[in-house]
C-alpha positions in Angstrom: -9.5 41.4 6.1 -8.5 38.4 8.4 -11.5 36.4 7.2 -10.5 37.0 3.6 -6.9 36.1 4.3 -7.8 32.9 6.1 -10.1 31.9 3.3 -7.3 32.6 0.8 -4.9 30.4 2.9 -7.4 27.6 3.1 -7.9 27.7 -0.7 -4.1 27.6 -1.2 -3.7 24.7 1.2 -6.2 22.6 -0.7 -4.0 22.9 -3.7 -6.4 25.2 -5.6 -3.7 27.4 -7.2 -1.6 24.3 -8.2 -4.7 22.9 -10.0 -5.6 26.3 -11.4 -2.2 26.6 -12.9 -2.5 23.1 -14.4 -6.0 24.0 -15.7 -4.7 27.2 -17.2 -2.2 25.3 -19.2 -4.8 22.7 -20.2 -7.1 25.4 -21.5 -4.2 27.3 -23.0 -3.4 24.2 -25.1 -7.0 23.7 -26.2 -7.5 27.4 -26.9 -4.2 28.2 -28.5 -4.2 25.1 -30.7 -7.7 25.9 -31.9 -6.8 29.5 -32.5 -3.7 28.3 -34.4 -5.9 25.9 -36.5 -8.5 28.6 -37.0 -5.7 30.9 -38.3 -4.7 28.5 -41.1 -8.1 27.0 -42.0 -11.2 28.3 -43.5 -14.2 28.9 -41.2 -15.9 25.8 -42.8 -13.2 23.5 -41.4 -13.5 25.1 -38.0 -17.2 24.2 -38.1 -16.2 20.6 -39.0 -13.8 20.4 -36.1 -16.5 21.6 -33.7 -18.9 18.9 -35.0 -16.2 16.2 -34.4 -15.5 17.6 -30.9 -19.2 17.5 -30.1 -19.4 13.8 -31.1 -16.3 13.2 -29.0 -17.9 14.8 -25.9 -21.0 12.6 -26.2 -19.2 9.3 -27.0 -16.6 9.8 -24.3 -19.4 9.9 -21.7 -21.1 6.8 -23.2 -17.9 4.9 -23.6 -16.5 5.8 -20.1 -19.9 4.7 -18.6 -19.3 7.0 -15.6 -16.6 4.8 -14.0 -14.4 7.9 -13.5 -17.2 9.5 -11.4 -17.8 6.3 -9.4 -14.0 6.2 -8.7 -14.0 9.7 -7.4 -17.0 9.0 -5.2 -15.9 5.6 -3.8 -12.2 6.4 -3.4 -12.9 9.7 -1.5 -14.9 7.8 1.1 -13.4 6.4 4.3 -12.1 3.1 3.0 -8.9 1.2 3.5 -6.0 1.9 1.1 -6.3 -1.7 -0.2 -10.0 -1.4 -0.9 -9.5 2.0 -2.7 -6.7 0.5 -4.8 -8.9 -2.5 -5.8 -11.8 -0.2 -6.7 -9.5 2.0 -8.8 -8.1 -1.0 -10.7 -11.6 -2.3 -11.3 -12.7 1.0 -12.8 -9.7 1.0 -15.2 -10.6 -2.6 -16.2 -14.3 -1.8 -16.9 -13.3 1.4 -18.7 -10.9 -0.5 -21.1 -13.6 -2.9 -22.0 -16.4 -0.3 -22.5 -14.3 2.2 -24.4 -12.7 -0.2 -26.8 -16.1 -1.7 -27.6 -17.7 1.7 -28.2 -14.8 2.8 -30.4 -15.2 -0.3 -32.6 -18.9 0.5 -33.0 -18.0 4.1 -33.9 -15.7 2.9 -36.7 -18.4 0.6 -38.1 -21.1 3.4 -38.0 -18.6 5.9 -39.6 -17.9 3.4 -42.4 -21.7 3.3 -43.0 -21.6 7.2 -43.2 -24.1 7.5 -40.3 -22.5 10.6 -38.6 -22.0 12.9 -41.5 -22.3 13.0 -45.3 -19.2 15.3 -45.4 -16.2 13.3 -46.6 -13.7 15.3 -44.6 -15.6 14.7 -41.3 -15.8 10.9 -42.2 -12.1 10.8 -42.9 -11.1 12.6 -39.6 -13.6 10.8 -37.3 -11.5 7.7 -36.5 -8.5 9.8 -35.4 -10.7 12.6 -33.9 -12.7 10.1 -31.7 -9.8 7.9 -30.6 -9.6 9.9 -27.3 -12.9 8.1 -26.5 -10.5 5.4 -25.3 -7.4 7.3 -24.2 -9.1 10.2 -22.6 -11.6 8.0 -20.7 -8.8 6.0 -19.2 -6.9 9.2 -18.3 -10.0 10.6 -16.6 -10.2 7.6 -14.3 -6.6 8.4 -13.2 -7.6 12.1 -12.7 -10.6 11.0 -10.6 -8.4 8.8 -8.4 -5.9 11.7 -7.9 -8.8 14.0 -6.9 -10.2 11.4 -4.5 -6.8 11.0 -2.9 -6.4 14.8 -2.8 -3.1 14.5 -4.6 -3.7 17.9 -6.3 0.0 18.8 -6.6 0.9 15.5 -8.2 -2.0 15.9 -10.6 -1.0 19.5 -11.6 2.7 18.6 -12.0 1.9 15.7 -14.3 -0.6 17.9 -16.3 1.8 20.8 -16.7 4.8 18.7 -17.8 2.8 16.7 -20.3 0.9 19.7 -21.7 4.1 21.5 -22.5 5.0 18.6 -24.7 1.4 18.7 -26.1 1.7 22.4 -27.0 5.0 21.8 -28.9 3.5 18.7 -30.7 0.3 20.5 -31.8 2.1 23.5 -33.1 4.7 21.5 -35.1 2.5 18.8 -36.4 -0.4 21.1 -37.3 2.0 23.4 -39.2 3.4 20.5 -41.3 0.3 18.2 -41.5 -2.7 20.5 -41.0 -5.8 19.1 -39.3 -4.4 15.6 -39.3 -1.3 16.8 -37.5 -3.5 18.5 -34.9 -5.4 15.4 -34.0 -2.3 13.2 -34.1 -0.6 15.5 -31.6 -3.8 15.6 -29.5 -3.9 11.8 -29.3 -0.1 11.5 -28.6 -0.5 13.8 -25.6 -3.1 11.6 -24.0 -1.1 8.5 -24.7 2.0 10.0 -23.1 0.0 11.0 -20.0 -1.3 7.5 -19.7 2.2 6.0 -19.9 3.4 8.3 -17.1 0.4 7.5 -15.0 0.8 3.7 -15.4 4.5 4.1 -14.6 3.7 5.9 -11.4 1.4 3.1 -10.3 3.2 0.2 -12.0 3.7 -1.7 -8.8 -0.1 -1.6 -8.1 -1.0 -2.8 -11.6 1.5 -5.6 -12.0 -0.6 -8.7 -12.9 -3.7 -7.1 -11.3 -5.3 -4.9 -14.0 -7.0 -7.7 -15.9 -7.9 -9.9 -12.9 -11.4 -11.5 -13.1 -11.8 -10.5 -9.4 -12.6 -7.0 -10.5 -16.1 -8.2 -11.6 -17.1 -8.3 -8.0 -16.8 -4.6 -7.8 -19.0 -3.9 -10.8 -22.3 -3.4 -8.9 -20.5 -1.1 -6.4 -19.2 1.1 -9.2 -22.4 0.9 -11.3 -24.5 2.2 -8.4 -22.9 5.6 -8.9 -21.6 5.2 -12.5 -25.0 4.7 -14.2 -26.5 7.9 -12.6 -23.3 9.8 -13.4 -23.2 8.6 -17.1 -26.8 9.7 -17.6 -26.3 13.0 -15.7 -23.2 13.9 -17.7 -24.6 12.9 -21.0 -27.8 15.0 -20.4 -25.7 17.9 -19.2 -23.4 17.7 -22.2 -26.3 17.4 -24.6 -28.1 20.3 -23.0 -24.9 22.4 -23.3 -24.1 21.5 -27.0 -27.6 20.8 -28.4 -27.2 24.0 -30.4 -24.3 22.5 -32.4 -26.3 19.3 -33.2 -29.4 21.2 -34.2 -27.7 23.9 -36.4 -25.8 21.0 -38.1 -29.2 19.7 -39.2 -31.1 23.0 -39.6 -28.5 25.3 -41.1 -26.9 24.6 -44.5 -24.4 27.4 -44.4 -21.2 25.7 -43.1 -19.4 29.0 -43.4 -21.7 30.6 -40.7 -21.6 27.4 -38.7 -17.8 27.9 -38.6 -18.2 31.4 -37.3 -20.6 30.3 -34.6 -18.3 27.4 -33.7 -15.4 29.8 -33.3 -17.4 32.1 -31.0 -18.4 29.0 -28.9 -14.7 28.0 -28.7 -13.8 31.3 -27.2 -16.1 30.8 -24.3 -13.7 28.1 -23.0 -12.1 31.0 -21.1 -15.2 31.5 -19.1 -15.2 27.9 -17.9 -11.6 27.8 -16.5 -12.1 29.0 -12.9 -15.5 27.4 -12.2 -14.4 23.9 -13.4 -11.3 24.2 -11.1 -13.6 25.0 -8.2 -15.7 22.0 -8.9 -12.6 19.7 -9.2 -11.1 20.8 -5.9 -14.4 20.8 -3.8 -16.0 17.5 -4.8 -13.9 15.3 -2.4 -14.4 17.7 0.4 -18.2 17.9 0.0 -18.2 14.1 -0.2 -16.3 13.9 3.1 -18.7 16.4 4.7 -21.9 14.6 3.5 -23.0 13.8 7.1 -22.1 17.1 8.7 -24.8 19.5 7.6 -23.8 22.7 9.4 -20.2 22.5 8.2 -21.3 21.5 4.7 -23.5 24.6 4.5 -20.8 26.9 5.7 -18.3 25.6 3.2 -20.8 25.9 0.3 -21.8 29.4 1.1 -18.2 30.6 1.5 -17.0 29.3 -1.8 -20.2 30.0 -3.7 -19.8 33.7 -3.0 -16.2 33.6 -4.4 -17.5 31.7 -7.5 -20.2 34.2 -8.3 -17.8 37.2 -8.0 -15.2 35.6 -10.2 -17.7 34.5 -12.9 -19.1 38.0 -13.1 -15.7 39.6 -13.3 -14.5 37.1 -15.9 -17.6 37.8 -18.1 -17.2 41.6 -18.0 -13.5 41.3 -18.8 -14.1 38.9 -21.7 -16.8 41.1 -23.2 -14.5 44.0 -23.2 -11.2 42.4 -24.3 -12.1 39.4 -26.5 -13.6 41.4 -29.5 -10.5 43.6 -29.6 -8.1 40.6 -29.3 -9.9 38.6 -32.0 -9.8 41.5 -34.4 -6.2 42.1 -33.7 -5.1 38.5 -34.0 -7.0 37.5 -37.1 -7.1 40.8 -38.9 -10.9 40.7 -39.4 -11.1 37.0 -40.5 -13.4 36.1 -37.6 -15.1 39.4 -37.0 -18.3 37.7 -38.1 -18.1 35.5 -35.0 -18.3 38.5 -32.7 -22.0 38.9 -33.2 -22.6 35.5 -31.6 -20.0 35.8 -28.8 -21.7 38.2 -26.3 -24.9 36.0 -26.1 -22.9 32.7 -25.9 -20.7 34.3 -23.2 -23.7 35.3 -21.1 -25.3 31.9 -21.5 -22.2 29.9 -20.6 -21.5 32.2 -17.6 -24.9 31.4 -16.2 -24.1 27.7 -16.5 -20.8 28.2 -14.6 -22.7 29.6 -11.6 -23.9 26.0 -11.0 -20.5 24.4 -10.7 -20.4 24.4 -6.9 -24.0 23.3 -6.7 -23.2 20.3 -8.9 -20.2 19.5 -6.8 -22.3 19.7 -3.6 -25.1 17.5 -5.1 -22.5 15.0 -6.2 -20.8 15.0 -2.7 -24.2 14.2 -1.2 -24.6 11.2 -3.5 -27.7 12.7 -5.3 -26.2 12.4 -8.8 -29.7 11.7 -10.2 -30.6 15.4 -9.4 -27.8 16.5 -11.8 -29.4 14.2 -14.4 -32.8 15.9 -13.8 -31.3 19.3 -14.3 -29.7 18.2 -17.6 -32.9 16.7 -18.8 -35.0 19.8 -18.1 -32.5 22.0 -19.8 -32.1 19.7 -22.8 -35.9 19.6 -23.4 -36.2 23.4 -23.0 -33.1 24.2 -25.1 -34.2 21.8 -27.9 -37.5 23.7 -28.2 -36.1 27.2 -27.9 -33.2 26.6 -30.3 -35.5 25.4 -33.0 -38.0 28.2 -32.5 -35.4 31.0 -32.4 -33.5 29.6 -35.4 -36.8 29.6 -37.3 -37.5 33.2 -36.5 -34.0 34.7 -36.3 -31.7 32.3 -38.2 -28.4 31.2 -36.7 -28.2 34.2 -34.3 -31.3 32.7 -32.7 -29.2 29.7 -31.4 -27.0 32.3 -29.6 -30.1 33.9 -28.0 -31.3 30.5 -26.9 -28.0 30.0 -25.1 -29.0 32.6 -22.5 -32.4 31.1 -21.9 -30.9 27.6 -21.6 -28.2 28.9 -19.2 -30.9 30.5 -17.0 -33.0 27.4 -16.9 -30.0 25.3 -16.1 -29.0 27.6 -13.2 -32.5 27.8 -11.7 -33.0 24.0 -12.0 -29.7 23.2 -10.4 -30.4 25.6 -7.5 -33.8 24.0 -6.9 -32.3 20.5 -6.8 -29.4 21.6 -4.6 -31.9 22.8 -2.0 -33.8 19.5 -2.2 -30.6 17.5 -1.7 -29.5 19.7 1.2 -32.9 19.3 2.9 -32.4 15.5 2.9 -29.1 15.6 4.7 
């Protein structure tokens, strides 16, 4: 009992429950707003929104170029305050250049109708993908807060701004539909950026666009390039099903049901993502203390596995009833996909602590290898199972992909640990 109580106190001291509260609100915004939109839109439009969100995930990683990750790694190391501040400013400078450039390219490609033949998707893409710029910049701030272990500040800013975001999404979506949803979504990120820049305005005055930041490029790029590839492969391996069914399935109505079921799985990602956020700086600091590193990993990995299992069982029991009650049968068709997607995504969540540990050890390329293996495996299995079983086959493939991701991650964690 004393051990469990001490563990609980250590978790609390690290700011876990502050960050968990903030993440709960973040996910509540995403989940509630998507439920709200799903309630007023046809399943076809829900499918379109998921396609735009998938593009946003991929392009955000490419545009951000991994500078948020390099900021987290470099600023959590034992460096002077002046050096950390300089590295942070350089990351923002590089991110502004890369994201604006990528966004301009996106606008050109969308004008040429490269992304989709659907007119509504084409119309919404410029607004839907603007967070490529705003969210990427915000993530650099988030990484800096993580590195400095200012978890309470991070959670306080997130909570206050997300309350405004909830109000904006509800009001603008009601009066303006999908356009209002994306407008409120963009405004929430812009507001957060304004607050963040005001907090650090003294540090940025006349320094953000300094040419001196170029000297830090190679320092950042050493970690950023591996992180960008790793995150891109991981994201593609996670959402390759959406891209493939967009090409292989013509029934947008069923794609909408599948997308809605996939949206619900966000509940299963809440706790594990918080664990990863809170532990990365600590694993990084313990990178040269193998015995203590191993003890910390085993302790929190047990907690992670228990909570993931409990969350999965609870979701499988409650979600079908809740969805039927809220939507009065409108999305009951989605429930045939949900159990398989829930199991697949839960398997992926078991790797969150392993990924944090691998990152803390500076072996980011191993995360990329895990993503690549899963991407290749999932691409093949999704195509094969869709061919034999239709769209439900993509849901079956989610379980196989999650299992391969979990086993690959575990294998590379052991390799990274052996090299400490």
